[in-house]
C-alpha positions in Angstrom: 4.5 -29.0 37.4 1.5 -28.9 35.3 1.4 -25.8 32.9 -2.0 -24.5 32.0 -2.9 -23.7 28.4 -5.9 -21.9 27.0 -6.6 -22.6 23.4 -8.0 -19.9 21.1 -11.7 -19.2 21.6 -12.3 -22.7 23.0 -13.6 -21.6 26.4 -15.8 -19.0 24.7 -17.4 -21.6 22.5 -17.6 -24.4 25.0 -18.6 -22.6 28.1 -20.1 -19.3 29.1 -17.1 -18.6 31.3 -13.4 -18.6 30.5 -11.7 -21.8 31.6 -8.2 -23.3 31.4 -7.2 -26.0 28.9 -5.0 -28.4 30.7 -1.7 -29.5 29.1 0.5 -32.5 29.6 2.7 -32.5 32.6 5.8 -32.7 30.4 5.1 -29.1 29.2 6.8 -27.6 32.2 8.5 -24.3 31.5 5.9 -23.1 29.0 4.2 -20.0 30.4 0.6 -20.0 31.3 -1.6 -18.4 28.7 -5.2 -17.3 28.9 -7.8 -18.3 26.3 -8.7 -14.7 25.5 -5.1 -14.0 24.5 -4.7 -16.9 22.1 -8.1 -16.5 20.6 -7.3 -13.1 19.2 -3.7 -13.7 18.1 -3.3 -12.4 14.6 -1.9 -14.6 11.9 -1.3 -13.7 8.2 -2.5 -15.7 5.2 -0.2 -16.0 2.2 -2.4 -13.5 0.4 -1.6 -10.9 3.0 -5.0 -10.9 4.7 -5.0 -11.3 8.5 -7.2 -13.4 10.7 -7.2 -14.5 14.3 -6.4 -18.1 15.3 -10.0 -18.5 16.3 -11.2 -17.6 12.8 -8.6 -19.8 11.1 -9.5 -22.9 13.1 -13.2 -23.4 13.2 -12.6 -27.0 14.2 -12.1 -25.8 17.8 -15.7 -24.5 18.0 -17.1 -27.6 16.3 -15.4 -29.9 18.8 -13.0 -31.5 16.3 -9.5 -32.6 16.7 -7.0 -29.9 15.6 -3.4 -30.1 14.7 -1.2 -27.0 14.6 1.9 -28.0 12.6 5.0 -25.7 12.7 7.1 -25.6 9.5 9.7 -23.5 7.8 10.8 -22.8 4.2 14.0 -24.6 3.6 14.1 -26.7 6.7 15.0 -30.2 5.4 13.1 -32.2 7.9 10.1 -30.0 7.6 10.1 -30.5 3.9 10.4 -34.3 4.3 7.5 -34.4 6.7 5.2 -32.4 4.5 3.9 -35.4 2.3 3.3 -37.4 5.5 1.4 -34.5 7.1 -0.6 -34.0 3.8 -1.7 -37.7 3.9 -2.6 -37.5 7.6 -4.6 -34.3 7.1 -6.8 -36.4 4.7 -6.8 -39.6 6.7 -7.1 -38.7 10.4 -10.2 -36.6 10.4 -8.5 -33.7 12.1 -8.2 -30.1 11.0 -4.6 -29.2 10.1 -3.2 -25.7 10.1 0.5 -25.0 9.2 2.3 -22.3 11.2 5.4 -20.6 9.9 6.9 -18.5 12.7 10.3 -18.0 11.1 11.1 -14.3 10.7 13.0 -14.7 7.4 10.2 -16.4 5.5 8.1 -14.1 3.3 4.5 -14.8 2.4 5.5 -15.4 -1.3 8.1 -17.9 -0.2 5.6 -19.7 2.0 3.1 -19.9 -0.8 5.7 -21.2 -3.3 6.9 -23.8 -0.7 3.4 -25.1 -0.2 2.9 -25.3 -4.0 6.1 -27.1 -4.6 5.5 -29.6 -1.7 1.9 -30.3 -2.8 0.5 -29.1 0.5 -3.2 -28.6 0.5 -3.9 -27.6 4.1 -3.3 -23.9 4.7 -0.1 -22.5 6.1 -0.1 -19.1 7.8 2.6 -16.7 9.0 3.0 -16.1 12.7 4.6 -12.8 11.9 4.9 -11.5 15.4 5.8 -15.1 16.8 3.0 -14.6 19.4 1.5 -18.0 18.9 5.0 -19.7 19.0 5.7 -17.9 22.3 2.3 -18.8 23.8 2.7 -22.5 22.9 6.4 -22.6 23.7 7.2 -24.0 20.2 10.9 -25.0 20.0 11.4 -26.4 16.4 10.0 -26.0 12.9 8.6 -29.5 12.9 6.7 -29.5 16.2 3.0 -30.4 16.1 0.4 -29.5 18.7 -2.7 -31.8 18.9 -5.9 -30.5 20.6 -8.7 -32.8 21.6 -12.4 -32.2 20.9 -12.8 -30.3 24.2 -10.1 -27.9 23.3 -7.4 -29.2 25.6 -3.9 -29.7 24.4 -3.4 -33.4 24.3 0.0 -33.9 22.6 3.0 -31.9 21.5 6.2 -32.9 19.8 7.3 -35.0 16.8 5.1 -36.5 14.1 7.1 -39.7 14.3 10.7 -40.9 14.8 11.7 -41.4 11.2 13.9 -38.3 10.8 16.5 -36.7 13.0 19.2 -34.1 12.3 21.7 -35.9 10.0 19.9 -39.3 10.2 16.8 -41.0 8.7 15.2 -44.4 9.2 13.7 -46.2 6.2 10.4 -46.0 8.1 9.2 -44.8 11.5 9.1 -47.1 14.4 6.9 -44.8 16.5 4.0 -42.9 15.0 3.5 -40.4 17.8 0.8 -38.2 16.2 -1.2 -41.1 14.8 -1.0 -42.9 18.2 -2.1 -39.8 20.1 -5.1 -39.4 17.8 -6.0 -43.1 18.2 -5.9 -42.7 22.0 -8.2 -39.7 21.9 -10.7 -41.5 19.8 -10.6 -44.4 22.3 -11.2 -41.9 25.1 -7.7 -42.4 26.5 -4.9 -40.0 27.3 -2.1 -40.1 24.8 1.1 -41.6 26.0 3.6 -40.2 25.5 1.9 -36.8 25.7 5.1 -34.9 24.7 8.2 -35.7 22.7 11.2 -33.9 21.3 10.6 -32.8 17.7 13.9 -33.0 15.6 14.0 -30.1 13.2 15.4 -26.6 12.7 15.5 -24.7 15.9 13.0 -22.0 15.9 14.5 -18.6 16.6 12.2 -16.3 18.6 13.3 -12.8 18.2 12.7 -9.9 20.6 9.4 -8.4 19.8 11.1 -5.0 19.2 13.0 -6.6 16.3 10.1 -8.2 14.5 8.9 -6.1 11.6 5.2 -5.9 11.0 4.4 -7.8 7.8 3.9 -5.5 4.9 0.4 -5.1 3.5 -1.4 -3.1 0.9 -3.9 -1.9 3.5 -1.5 -0.5 6.0 1.7 0.2 4.1 1.2 0.5 0.3 -2.2 2.3 -0.1 -1.0 5.5 1.7 2.0 5.7 -0.6 -0.1 5.3 -3.7 -2.4 8.0 -2.4 0.5 10.4 -1.8 2.6 9.8 -4.9 0.6 8.2 -7.6 -3.2 8.8 -7.6 -3.0 12.4 -8.7 -2.2 11.0 -12.2 -3.3 7.4 -11.9 -7.1 7.6 -11.7 -9.9 7.7 -14.2 -9.7 10.6 -16.6 -6.2 11.6 -15.7 -3.0 11.3 -17.7 -1.9 8.1 -16.0 -2.6 5.2 -18.4 -4.3 3.1 -15.7 -5.9 3.6 -12.3 -4.2 2.9 -8.9 -7.2 3.7 -6.7 -7.6 0.2 -5.2 -6.0 -3.1 -4.2 -6.9 -5.0 -7.3 -5.5 -2.1 -9.5 -2.1 -2.3 -7.6 -2.0 -6.1 -7.5 -2.7 -6.4 -11.2 0.0 -3.8 -12.1 2.6 -5.1 -9.5 5.3 -6.1 -12.0 5.0 -2.8 -13.9 5.1 -0.9 -10.6 8.3 -2.8 -9.6 9.9 -2.0 -13.0 9.2 1.7 -13.0 9.9 2.2 -9.3 13.2 0.3 -9.4 14.3 2.2 -12.5 13.3 5.6 -11.0 10.9 6.3 -13.9 7.9 6.8 -11.7 6.7 9.0 -10.1 8.2 11.4 -12.7 10.6 13.7 -11.0 13.7 14.7 -12.8 15.7 16.7 -10.3 19.0 15.0 -9.4 19.0 13.0 -6.2 21.2 15.6 -4.4 18.1 17.8 -4.5 15.9 15.4 -2.6 13.8 17.4 -0.1 14.7 20.8 -1.6 11.5 21.5 -3.6 8.0 21.8 -2.1 6.3 20.0 -5.0 8.6 17.0 -5.1 6.8 13.8 -6.3 9.8 11.5 -5.9 9.5 8.4 -3.7 11.6 8.5 -0.6 14.0 5.7 0.0 11.7 4.0 2.6 8.7 4.4 0.3 10.5 2.7 -2.6 11.8 -0.1 -0.4 8.2 -0.7 1.0 6.7 -1.0 -2.5 9.4 -3.3 -3.8 9.3 -5.5 -0.6 5.5 -5.7 -0.8 5.6 -6.8 -4.4 8.4 -9.4 -3.6 6.2 -10.7 -0.8 3.4 -11.5 -3.1 1.3 -8.3 -2.9 -0.4 -9.2 0.4 -3.6 -7.1 1.0 -3.8 -7.2 4.8 -7.0 -6.3 6.6 -9.2 -4.1 4.3 -10.4 -2.3 7.4 -6.9 -0.9 7.8 -7.0 0.8 4.4 -7.0 4.6 4.4 -10.2 6.3 3.4 -10.3 7.0 -0.3 -9.2 10.5 -1.2 -11.8 12.9 -2.4 -10.4 14.3 -5.6 -11.8 17.7 -6.7 -14.1 17.7 -9.6 -14.5 21.4 -9.8 -12.1 24.3 -9.4 -9.6 23.9 -6.5 -9.2 27.7 -6.3 -12.9 28.2 -5.6 -15.3 29.8 -8.1 -13.2 31.8 -10.6 -13.9 35.4 -11.3 -13.0 34.7 -15.0 -12.7 31.6 -17.1 -10.8 31.9 -20.4 -10.9 29.3 -23.1 -9.2 29.1 -26.5 -11.0 31.2 -29.2 -8.7 31.0 -32.2 -6.4 28.3 -33.7 -3.1 30.1 -34.4 -2.0 27.9 -37.3 -5.2 28.3 -39.3 -6.5 31.5 -37.8 -9.9 29.8 -37.7 -12.2 29.8 -34.7 -11.4 27.2 -32.1 -13.8 24.2 -32.6 -16.9 24.5 -30.3 -16.6 20.8 -29.5 -12.9 21.1 -28.7 -9.7 20.3 -30.5 -9.7 16.8 -32.0 -6.9 14.7 -30.6 -6.3 11.7 -32.9 -6.0 8.1 -31.6 -2.3 7.8 -32.4 0.8 9.6 -33.7 3.1 12.4 -32.5 1.3 15.8 -32.5 3.3 19.0 -32.7 2.6 21.6 -30.1 -0.7 23.3 -30.8 -1.2 27.0 -30.2 -4.6 28.7 -29.5 -5.4 32.3 -28.4 -7.9 34.0 -26.1 -8.6 37.7 -25.7 -8.9 39.2 -22.2 -10.4 42.6 -23.1 -9.2 44.5 -20.0 -8.5 48.2 -20.4 -6.2 48.2 -17.4 -3.8 45.9 -15.6 -5.4 43.3 -13.3 -3.9 41.4 -10.4 -4.2 37.6 -10.1 -4.4 36.1 -6.7 -5.0 32.5 -7.9 -5.3 30.6 -11.1 -5.7 27.1 -12.3 -5.5 25.4 -15.7 -8.2 22.8 -16.3 -7.4 20.4 -19.1 -10.5 19.4 -21.1 -9.2 15.8 -21.8 -6.8 15.1 -19.0 -5.8 11.6 -20.2 -4.2 13.1 -23.4 -3.1 16.6 -22.2 0.5 16.3 -21.3 1.0 20.0 -20.5 -0.4 23.4 -21.0 1.8 26.5 -21.1 0.0 29.9 -21.3 2.0 32.9 -22.4 1.0 36.5 -22.7 0.9 38.5 -25.9 0.9 42.3 -25.3 -0.3 44.7 -28.0 2.6 46.1 -29.9 5.1 43.7 -28.4 3.8 40.2 -29.4 4.4 37.1 -27.4 6.8 37.4 -24.6 8.7 34.1 -24.8 10.7 35.0 -21.7 7.7 34.7 -19.6 4.4 32.8 -19.1 1.3 33.4 -17.1 0.4 29.9 -16.0 1.4 26.2 -16.6 -0.2 22.8 -16.1 1.6 19.5 -15.8 0.0 16.4 -14.4 0.2 16.2 -10.6 0.9 19.9 -10.1 -1.2 22.1 -7.9 -2.9 25.4 -8.8 -1.1 28.7 -8.4 -2.4 30.3 -5.2 -0.4 33.3 -4.0 -0.2 34.4 -0.4 -2.0 37.6 0.7 -0.1 40.6 -0.6 1.4 38.7 -3.6 -0.1 38.6 -7.0 0.7 38.2 -10.7 0.0 40.9 -13.3 -2.3 40.5 -16.2 -1.4 43.4 -18.5 -4.1 45.5 -20.1 -5.3 44.3 -23.5 -3.3 41.1 -23.1 -4.0 38.1 -25.4 -3.3 34.7 -24.0 -1.5 32.1 -26.1 -2.3 28.5 -25.0 0.5 26.0 -25.9 -0.9 22.4 -25.7 1.1 19.3 -25.8 -1.1 16.3 -26.6 -0.1 12.6 -26.1 -2.5 10.3 -28.0 -3.5 7.2 -26.1 -5.4 5.2 -28.7 -8.8 6.9 -28.0 -10.4 9.7 -29.8 -10.6 12.8 -27.6 -11.9 16.3 -27.8 -10.0 18.9 -25.7 -11.1 22.4 -24.6 -8.7 23.4 -21.8 -9.4 26.5 -19.8 -7.9 28.9 -17.4 -9.7 30.0 -14.2 -8.6 33.2 -12.5 -9.4 34.7 -9.1 -8.4 38.4 -9.0 -6.9 40.1 -5.9 -9.3 42.3 -4.0 -6.6 45.0 -3.6 -3.2 45.9 -5.2 -0.5 43.6 -3.9 2.7 44.6 -2.0 4.8 42.1 -4.1 4.5 41.1 -7.7 5.1 37.5 -8.8 7.0 37.6 -12.1 7.9 34.8 -14.5 11.2 35.7 -16.2 13.6 33.7 -18.3 17.2 33.2 -19.3 17.2 32.5 -23.0 19.6 31.4 -25.7 18.0 31.4 -29.1 21.2 31.5 -31.2 22.6 28.0 -31.2 23.1 25.1 -33.6 23.3 21.5 -32.5 25.5 19.4 -34.8 24.0 16.3 -36.4 24.8 13.2 -34.3 26.2 15.2 -31.3 25.2 13.3 -28.2 26.2 16.0 -25.6 26.1 19.4 -27.2 26.3 22.2 -24.6 24.4 25.4 -24.6 24.7 28.3 -22.1 22.7 31.4 -21.3 23.1 34.1 -18.6 21.1 37.0 -17.1 22.1 39.4 -14.4 19.6 40.6 -11.7 19.4 44.4 -11.7 17.9 44.4 -8.1 17.5 42.2 -5.1 15.1 39.3 -6.0 13.3 36.6 -4.2 13.5 33.4 -6.2 10.5 31.1 -5.8 10.6 28.6 -8.7 12.4 27.1 -11.6 11.1 25.7 -14.9 13.6 24.5 -17.5 12.3 24.2 -21.1 13.8 22.3 -24.0 12.4 20.0 -26.7 12.9 16.4 -27.7 16.7 16.5 -27.7 17.0 18.0 -24.2 19.3 15.9 -22.0 20.0 17.9 -18.8 19.6 21.4 -17.5 21.4 23.3 -14.7 20.7 26.6 -12.9 23.7 28.2 -11.2 23.7 31.5 -9.2 27.0 33.5 -9.4 26.9 36.0 -6.5 28.6 39.4 -6.5 31.1 38.3 -3.9 32.5 35.7 -6.3 30.8 32.6 -4.8 28.4 30.5 -6.6 25.6 28.0 -5.9 24.0 25.4 -8.1 20.2 25.8 -7.8 19.1 22.8 -9.8 20.4 19.9 -11.9 17.5 18.3 -13.9 17.8 15.1 -15.9 15.6 16.6 -18.6 12.7 14.6 -20.0 10.6 16.2 -22.7 7.7 13.9 -21.8 7.6 15.2 -18.2 8.4 18.9 -18.1 7.9 20.3 -14.6 8.4 23.2 -12.4 10.5 23.1 -9.3 8.9 25.2 -6.5 10.9 26.4 -3.5 9.1 26.3 -0.1 10.2 29.9 0.7 11.7 32.7 -1.5 15.5 32.5 -1.9 16.9 36.0 -1.6 19.4 36.8 -4.4 21.3 40.1 -4.1 21.4 42.7 -6.9 24.2 41.8 -9.4 23.7 38.1 -9.1 24.3 36.4 -12.4 21.9 33.5 -13.1 23.4 31.0 -15.6 21.7 28.1 -17.3 23.8 25.3 -18.7 22.2 22.5 -20.7 23.1 19.6 -23.0 21.3 18.2 -26.0 21.5 14.7 -27.4 21.1 14.8 -31.1 22.4 11.2 -31.6 20.8 8.0 -32.7 20.9 6.8 -29.1 18.2 9.3 -28.1 14.9 7.5 -28.7 13.0 10.8 -28.8 15.2 12.3 -31.6 13.1 13.1 -34.7 16.1 13.1 -37.0 19.7 12.7 -35.8 21.0 13.5 -39.3 19.8 17.2 -39.0 21.5 20.2 -37.6 19.1 21.7 -35.1 18.5 25.3 -34.2 15.8 27.4 -32.4 12.2 26.9 -33.3 8.7 26.6 -32.0 8.0 23.0 -33.1 9.0 20.0 -31.0 11.3 18.7 -33.9 13.2 22.0 -33.5 14.8 23.1 -30.2 14.6 25.7 -27.4 16.7 26.7 -24.5 14.8 28.6 -21.9 15.4 28.7 -18.2 12.2 30.1 -16.8 12.2 31.2 -13.2 9.5 32.7 -10.9 10.5 35.6 -8.7 8.9 38.1 -6.3 9.6 41.8 -6.3 8.2 44.6 -4.1 6.1 47.0 -5.9 7.2 50.6 -5.8 
């Protein structure tokens, strides 16, 4: 029987109404396809962009001869035929398009194969095998020749030189050339169909065919969720990842830091995946997607599929603050804070800088929301704001607010608030990381006050050990500290704090009934200190003993170690050490 074919947009270009493209009688068994279906079949270029068959083969619309040549990476006969097809593409006056419908071939492999074989005509991926199904393609060497009217005139082998396990010195039958010669003479090719020796083409069930990865559909959403908070202009990330060109140009670096678990920075051990509300860590599927996309050659896909760019806030995310506090005094020199901001040099390691600001309130105030705004985000690593109360000095067991890149502002639910004591002085601790550019920083704290006294107070407390010595060269020195809760407490967040020799940090809750629970194990990184926020308060009964257990690496193997020959004890500067297990809790007000 004669099977009817419709070829791409041919009927649309050649006639105002859809019409069938007749195929050779030997094509029995191939399903009938409609022109509208084939015209819009999506194929993927090796750069990852997509296009319909009609867009890829303009020769159809121009009334030219068209050859669709199936191929496959690693198929021996397909490789041997490539130089011949390359010559014919230049000699026969027909438009050639290579089709790779083999599920296992990546875009990067197809591009490399074309480069190594010296192929100049394009090869595209039939990722969903829709074209192969529509044409009834059987092998990876089969060619399909269409005449100038858009009808399928010949399908099968290029010639008879190669077969599985055999090869003639030269072909005795040049099927494709003869078919084209017949068409030019106005005749019907004979034979119109032949068997095409080659690797059998495996057509998978559509449910098993993975959509080809693309930046537009698969990668851009991940970068928006996990990376752009830091990797955008003016932020602490050293380069932007807002667009395709950014990601493509940094592909090898992305692969390196993602594979090594370095980025996004998240130091909680893997057994805590999914526990904390502010987790930045890539999920397993996200990591696999990024690495597969890079291995596939960073295909872009259809730009129309890219998500809308995120609108990053330029002002205060907490709304208009009731109060904005900025540094007024430099602690070290007791001089006024520079009006133009603190000068961050181009290079070097800068010790923590401390600045103060007065609040001037005669009575306690309740904070509903607060947000730290770094003045020079690309060099501000973190801001820690502590409270100094008249007559008591700085309370190192607590802090008011903290900023680390990627974190969100502190916004407390209705009925919850944090106390700002009367007459408090704020101490800003700034950690700067020079990036080769001169910067001036004036970081500030915005505060929104609660409209009425809260039912619950949010308190930052700490478990501290300030009496320790880390021996010179010790690679795993352990320090412990404990604190017992006097009353029932709702735990909402954890914030370990060490300096440059910090190695790991654990929180463990020992309950009154003798049981215990590890709350956090953090692989400590001085360069990426962060808080770990629970999605809901964890109720701890009165009498619970909170224990912090940490290890310090004071050896030469620690690349951050200022001096492994020194015995190290407590101190404010980064070349000294601290051991503080901050935690946020909520308590009902009496």
